[in-house]
FIMAR-264657 format. One record per residue (C-alpha): x, z, y; residue in three letters; chain. Coordinates in steps of 0.02 Angstrom, whole numbers, plus 50000, padded with zeros to 5 digits. Each point is the difference from the previous one (the first is absolute). Example, Ala and Ser with C-alpha at 12.3 -4.5 7.8 and 13.67 -1.06 7.14 Angstrom:
<nodes>
<node <50615 50390 49775> "ALA" "A">
<node <50069 49967 50172> "SER" "A">
</nodes>
This chain:
<nodes>
<node <49343 51547 47116> "UNK" "A">
<node <49905 49968 50158> "UNK" "A">
<node <50022 49816 50053> "UNK" "A">
<node <50075 49985 50173> "UNK" "A">
<node <49940 49860 50111> "UNK" "A">
<node <50125 49881 50054> "UNK" "A">
<node <50067 50027 50176> "UNK" "A">
<node <49930 49872 50147> "UNK" "A">
<node <50158 49953 50101> "UNK" "A">
<node <49893 49995 50160> "UNK" "A">
<node <49924 50178 49955> "UNK" "A">
<node <50181 50059 49975> "UNK" "A">
<node <50060 49926 50169> "UNK" "A">
<node <49849 50079 50100> "UNK" "A">
<node <50031 50166 49922> "UNK" "A">
<node <50193 50006 50025> "UNK" "A">
<node <49993 49938 50165> "UNK" "A">
<node <49842 50110 50056> "UNK" "A">
<node <50077 50157 49931> "UNK" "A">
<node <50170 49962 50092> "UNK" "A">
<node <49911 49959 50153> "UNK" "A">
<node <50011 50125 50156> "UNK" "A">
<node <49822 50041 49988> "UNK" "A">
<node <49953 49985 49807> "UNK" "A">
<node <49869 49879 49954> "UNK" "A">
<node <49940 49893 49855> "UNK" "A">
<node <49873 49856 50025> "UNK" "A">
<node <49820 50044 49944> "UNK" "A">
<node <49994 49838 49888> "UNK" "A">
<node <50096 50103 49864> "UNK" "A">
<node <49870 50128 49977> "UNK" "A">
<node <49923 49878 49883> "UNK" "A">
<node <50062 50006 49830> "UNK" "A">
<node <49863 50005 49861> "UNK" "A">
<node <49982 50198 50037> "UNK" "A">
<node <49995 49979 50175> "UNK" "A">
<node <49873 49868 49987> "UNK" "A">
<node <49896 50102 49904> "UNK" "A">
<node <50008 50154 50118> "UNK" "A">
<node <49965 49894 50145> "UNK" "A">
<node <49842 49941 49918> "UNK" "A">
<node <49955 50189 49964> "UNK" "A">
<node <50033 50023 50193> "UNK" "A">
<node <49862 49879 50053> "UNK" "A">
<node <49876 50097 49908> "UNK" "A">
<node <50029 50165 50078> "UNK" "A">
<node <49854 50052 50124> "UNK" "A">
<node <50123 50021 50146> "UNK" "A">
<node <50066 49823 49986> "UNK" "A">
<node <49885 49906 50112> "UNK" "A">
<node <50089 49828 50008> "UNK" "A">
<node <49946 49940 49828> "UNK" "A">
<node <49822 50043 50003> "UNK" "A">
<node <49980 49943 50187> "UNK" "A">
<node <50083 49832 49969> "UNK" "A">
<node <49895 49979 49834> "UNK" "A">
<node <49848 50021 50107> "UNK" "A">
<node <50049 49871 50124> "UNK" "A">
<node <50044 49872 49858> "UNK" "A">
<node <49826 50037 49921> "UNK" "A">
<node <49906 49966 50156> "UNK" "A">
<node <50110 49862 50080> "UNK" "A">
<node <50075 49906 49857> "UNK" "A">
<node <49853 49865 50012> "UNK" "A">
<node <50037 49980 50187> "UNK" "A">
<node <50188 49964 49954> "UNK" "A">
<node <49944 49872 49871> "UNK" "A">
<node <49894 49910 50141> "UNK" "A">
<node <50147 50002 50129> "UNK" "A">
<node <50141 49952 49862> "UNK" "A">
<node <49907 49906 49862> "UNK" "A">
<node <49989 50017 49818> "UNK" "A">
<node <50068 49925 49856> "UNK" "A">
<node <50196 50002 50043> "UNK" "A">
<node <50132 50116 49954> "UNK" "A">
<node <50014 50190 50035> "UNK" "A">
<node <50170 50059 50022> "UNK" "A">
<node <50012 50202 49998> "UNK" "A">
<node <50165 50081 50060> "UNK" "A">
<node <50030 50167 49920> "UNK" "A">
<node <49858 49989 49877> "UNK" "A">
<node <50018 50160 49916> "UNK" "A">
<node <49850 50033 49901> "UNK" "A">
<node <49904 49864 50078> "UNK" "A">
<node <49869 50124 50020> "UNK" "A">
<node <49917 49932 50168> "UNK" "A">
<node <50035 49815 49942> "UNK" "A">
<node <49832 49977 49886> "UNK" "A">
<node <49896 50016 50161> "UNK" "A">
<node <50090 49871 50093> "UNK" "A">
<node <50004 49882 49846> "UNK" "A">
<node <49816 50019 49972> "UNK" "A">
<node <49963 49943 50186> "UNK" "A">
<node <50137 49851 50001> "UNK" "A">
<node <49989 49946 49826> "UNK" "A">
<node <50174 49914 49998> "UNK" "A">
<node <50084 49885 49872> "UNK" "A">
<node <50152 50109 49983> "UNK" "A">
<node <50062 50177 50045> "UNK" "A">
<node <50192 50021 50017> "UNK" "A">
<node <50036 50207 49996> "UNK" "A">
<node <50173 50029 50055> "UNK" "A">
<node <50067 50177 49972> "UNK" "A">
<node <50176 50075 49982> "UNK" "A">
<node <49951 50103 49844> "UNK" "A">
<node <50011 49879 49849> "UNK" "A">
<node <49905 50110 49864> "UNK" "A">
<node <49860 50059 50121> "UNK" "A">
<node <49979 49818 50072> "UNK" "A">
<node <49981 49928 49829> "UNK" "A">
<node <49875 50147 49944> "UNK" "A">
<node <49898 49978 50156> "UNK" "A">
<node <49983 49808 49984> "UNK" "A">
<node <49948 50019 49822> "UNK" "A">
<node <49864 50119 50045> "UNK" "A">
<node <49937 49880 50133> "UNK" "A">
<node <50015 49857 49876> "UNK" "A">
<node <49876 50088 49892> "UNK" "A">
<node <49872 50027 50161> "UNK" "A">
<node <50022 49809 50049> "UNK" "A">
<node <50040 49910 49842> "UNK" "A">
<node <49972 49822 50100> "UNK" "A">
<node <50115 50047 50133> "UNK" "A">
<node <50187 49926 49988> "UNK" "A">
<node <50110 50146 50023> "UNK" "A">
<node <50195 49971 50031> "UNK" "A">
<node <50087 50167 50018> "UNK" "A">
<node <50161 49997 50099> "UNK" "A">
<node <50128 50144 49982> "UNK" "A">
<node <50095 50004 50154> "UNK" "A">
<node <50040 50096 50173> "UNK" "A">
<node <49875 49919 50126> "UNK" "A">
<node <50122 50056 50143> "UNK" "A">
<node <50089 49838 49955> "UNK" "A">
<node <49931 49818 49996> "UNK" "A">
<node <49915 49971 49826> "UNK" "A">
<node <49992 49843 49921> "UNK" "A">
<node <49814 49992 49934> "UNK" "A">
<node <49949 49916 49840> "UNK" "A">
<node <49991 49816 49991> "UNK" "A">
<node <49811 50021 49945> "UNK" "A">
<node <49952 50047 50188> "UNK" "A">
<node <50129 49894 50101> "UNK" "A">
<node <49885 49877 50062> "UNK" "A">
<node <49848 50119 50021> "UNK" "A">
<node <49951 50082 50166> "UNK" "A">
<node <50045 50196 49991> "UNK" "A">
<node <49926 50158 50059> "UNK" "A">
<node <50138 50147 50003> "UNK" "A">
<node <49929 50176 49963> "UNK" "A">
<node <50097 50149 50076> "UNK" "A">
<node <49895 50158 49972> "UNK" "A">
<node <50033 50190 50021> "UNK" "A">
<node <50090 49973 50167> "UNK" "A">
<node <50169 49985 49900> "UNK" "A">
<node <50048 49918 50171> "UNK" "A">
<node <50018 50170 50058> "UNK" "A">
<node <50144 50052 49896> "UNK" "A">
<node <50106 49888 50111> "UNK" "A">
<node <50073 50004 50159> "UNK" "A">
<node <49939 49884 50134> "UNK" "A">
<node <50137 49862 49988> "UNK" "A">
<node <50006 50011 49810> "UNK" "A">
<node <49809 49977 49994> "UNK" "A">
<node <50002 49848 50110> "UNK" "A">
<node <50143 49932 49880> "UNK" "A">
<node <49885 50038 49854> "UNK" "A">
<node <49846 49912 50083> "UNK" "A">
<node <50111 49851 50025> "UNK" "A">
<node <50059 49994 49832> "UNK" "A">
<node <49813 50000 49940> "UNK" "A">
<node <49961 49867 50110> "UNK" "A">
<node <50155 49907 49924> "UNK" "A">
<node <49939 50040 49831> "UNK" "A">
<node <49811 49939 50027> "UNK" "A">
<node <50034 49867 50129> "UNK" "A">
<node <49915 49938 50157> "UNK" "A">
<node <49817 50011 49997> "UNK" "A">
<node <50000 50135 49867> "UNK" "A">
<node <49899 50162 50045> "UNK" "A">
<node <50048 50172 49979> "UNK" "A">
<node <49878 50161 49981> "UNK" "A">
<node <50103 50154 50041> "UNK" "A">
<node <49947 50177 50011> "UNK" "A">
<node <50071 50121 50127> "UNK" "A">
<node <49977 50177 50041> "UNK" "A">
<node <49947 50064 50163> "UNK" "A">
<node <50054 50139 50111> "UNK" "A">
<node <49898 50150 49972> "UNK" "A">
<node <49996 50196 49988> "UNK" "A">
<node <50171 50061 49958> "UNK" "A">
<node <49929 50138 49870> "UNK" "A">
<node <49904 49848 49914> "UNK" "A">
<node <50151 49893 49979> "UNK" "A">
<node <50115 50144 49940> "UNK" "A">
<node <49875 50052 49870> "UNK" "A">
<node <50003 49822 49927> "UNK" "A">
<node <50181 50011 49979> "UNK" "A">
<node <50022 50176 49940> "UNK" "A">
<node <49849 50028 49892> "UNK" "A">
<node <49957 50177 49917> "UNK" "A">
<node <50025 49936 49832> "UNK" "A">
<node <50175 49975 50013> "UNK" "A">
<node <49980 49814 49945> "UNK" "A">
<node <50092 49924 50157> "UNK" "A">
<node <50132 50126 49981> "UNK" "A">
<node <50033 49953 49818> "UNK" "A">
<node <49990 49803 50060> "UNK" "A">
<node <50150 50043 50117> "UNK" "A">
<node <50105 50107 49879> "UNK" "A">
<node <49975 49869 49871> "UNK" "A">
<node <50129 49877 50104> "UNK" "A">
<node <50130 50134 49955> "UNK" "A">
<node <49956 49992 49821> "UNK" "A">
<node <50011 49820 49992> "UNK" "A">
<node <50169 50008 50086> "UNK" "A">
<node <50069 50113 49863> "UNK" "A">
<node <49913 49900 49866> "UNK" "A">
<node <50068 49828 50059> "UNK" "A">
<node <50160 50032 50108> "UNK" "A">
<node <50072 50142 49891> "UNK" "A">
<node <49958 50126 50137> "UNK" "A">
<node <50014 50180 49980> "UNK" "A">
<node <49883 50049 50146> "UNK" "A">
<node <49927 50167 49960> "UNK" "A">
<node <49815 49968 50043> "UNK" "A">
<node <49958 50178 50023> "UNK" "A">
<node <50120 50014 50147> "UNK" "A">
<node <49878 49891 50091> "UNK" "A">
<node <49827 50016 50076> "UNK" "A">
<node <49876 49867 50078> "UNK" "A">
<node <49965 50001 50179> "UNK" "A">
<node <49885 49892 50099> "UNK" "A">
<node <50006 50012 50199> "UNK" "A">
<node <49911 49915 50141> "UNK" "A">
<node <50133 49903 50117> "UNK" "A">
<node <49896 49986 50156> "UNK" "A">
<node <50121 49884 50102> "UNK" "A">
<node <50016 49870 49855> "UNK" "A">
<node <49815 50010 49950> "UNK" "A">
<node <50035 50030 49818> "UNK" "A">
<node <49988 50126 49861> "UNK" "A">
<node <50168 50032 49922> "UNK" "A">
<node <50035 50068 49818> "UNK" "A">
<node <50152 50079 49962> "UNK" "A">
<node <50101 50087 49859> "UNK" "A">
<node <50061 50161 50066> "UNK" "A">
<node <50158 50094 49920> "UNK" "A">
<node <49938 50189 49982> "UNK" "A">
<node <50175 50047 49960> "UNK" "A">
<node <50181 49936 50020> "UNK" "A">
<node <50021 49862 49860> "UNK" "A">
<node <50127 49877 49927> "UNK" "A">
<node <49959 49862 49895> "UNK" "A">
<node <50066 49830 49943> "UNK" "A">
<node <49911 49829 49985> "UNK" "A">
<node <50079 49855 49909> "UNK" "A">
<node <50162 50117 50002> "UNK" "A">
<node <50015 50014 50186> "UNK" "A">
<node <49983 50175 50066> "UNK" "A">
<node <49877 50062 50130> "UNK" "A">
<node <49971 50175 50083> "UNK" "A">
<node <49841 50059 50102> "UNK" "A">
<node <49970 50173 50098> "UNK" "A">
<node <49851 50088 49988> "UNK" "A">
<node <49885 49925 50129> "UNK" "A">
<node <50065 49823 49995> "UNK" "A">
<node <49876 49880 49939> "UNK" "A">
<node <50002 49823 49930> "UNK" "A">
<node <49872 49888 50080> "UNK" "A">
<node <49896 49907 49876> "UNK" "A">
<node <49852 49933 50083> "UNK" "A">
<node <49916 49944 50165> "UNK" "A">
<node <49821 49982 50021> "UNK" "A">
<node <49971 49923 50176> "UNK" "A">
<node <49817 50008 50084> "UNK" "A">
<node <49948 49864 50114> "UNK" "A">
<node <49883 49978 50146> "UNK" "A">
<node <49916 49830 50003> "UNK" "A">
<node <50117 49923 50135> "UNK" "A">
<node <50149 50061 49891> "UNK" "A">
<node <49934 49912 49833> "UNK" "A">
<node <49951 49836 50100> "UNK" "A">
<node <50172 49997 50088> "UNK" "A">
<node <50083 50022 49825> "UNK" "A">
<node <49906 49860 49914> "UNK" "A">
<node <50035 49884 50157> "UNK" "A">
<node <50179 50043 50008> "UNK" "A">
<node <50012 49929 49835> "UNK" "A">
<node <49903 49837 50020> "UNK" "A">
<node <49825 50066 49934> "UNK" "A">
<node <49847 49961 50112> "UNK" "A">
<node <49878 50139 49988> "UNK" "A">
<node <49822 49931 49946> "UNK" "A">
<node <49899 50153 49980> "UNK" "A">
<node <50003 50194 49976> "UNK" "A">
<node <49901 50130 49922> "UNK" "A">
<node <50005 50184 50031> "UNK" "A">
<node <49910 50127 49904> "UNK" "A">
<node <49866 50115 50096> "UNK" "A">
<node <50137 50150 50012> "UNK" "A">
<node <50127 49888 50069> "UNK" "A">
<node <50119 50048 49865> "UNK" "A">
<node <50061 49811 49920> "UNK" "A">
<node <49998 49838 50051> "UNK" "A">
<node <49989 49830 49902> "UNK" "A">
<node <50068 49857 50090> "UNK" "A">
<node <49972 49818 49952> "UNK" "A">
<node <50158 49892 50071> "UNK" "A">
<node <50047 49818 49981> "UNK" "A">
<node <50176 49933 49999> "UNK" "A">
<node <50013 49881 50146> "UNK" "A">
<node <50130 49864 50031> "UNK" "A">
<node <50156 50038 50084> "UNK" "A">
<node <49981 49996 50192> "UNK" "A">
<node <50137 49948 50132> "UNK" "A">
<node <49911 50031 50157> "UNK" "A">
<node <50038 50165 50086> "UNK" "A">
</nodes>
């Protein structure tokens, strides 16, 4: 008999509330069960998915400069670490005393931490399973260390502006005043380039999106007919973002955790946003959350930016 994962109460609450909303939507963080994490890593290797390779090239070129500004020998705290694929570049440059990967997918987190430990046997690694959208209590071993937060992949783009600012404030609370944050943000560019990145010809992104329905069925006693939905990626110009949706291809009725839902053909479940930024946008986002911008690095094609920011003391002046 197939073992069913225990339901996360927060997952259940978000799915039920999201499906009942006037415009159905489920937060993107719930993509990342083990299968979802594996599919996302596959997406990052697709030729049309430019963010990963562009950010990696920036890290390879500028991590030494990050180390010169932020210093070495302290703790690196990665929010939403996933496979930690880009992390070794930064660790080699900073040579920290400790690394704290934080991820919501516990099994994937532990596997990735073990692989990284083999690559850096002398490094103290302290995995933390948790939702980085909320304040995280870091391990006691790093409490007195100065910290550099690492938030790659333009994951900040999944959030609307007010929630992004809230998250950046939470990160400041987790890391402390005086900490640094190295964050990747995707830039506004040609619409066709962006759409191809979120609707690849191989179908991996579609499978990643549809896997959310499979997770609901597996963990929340869902009866969603997955073949009744298709993946859609669209550019929302007024909001400056790519949106991912699951569109019903026919009228459908189903239950989740015993609650009934219906959708008409053409209606969608909004599953992800990926906001794109101009430089003024990204600076304003960070400053609104109490982070001062120290340095920015942009690739030659103006596709992606790495920003190093520092957590500033609270200011009371206007």
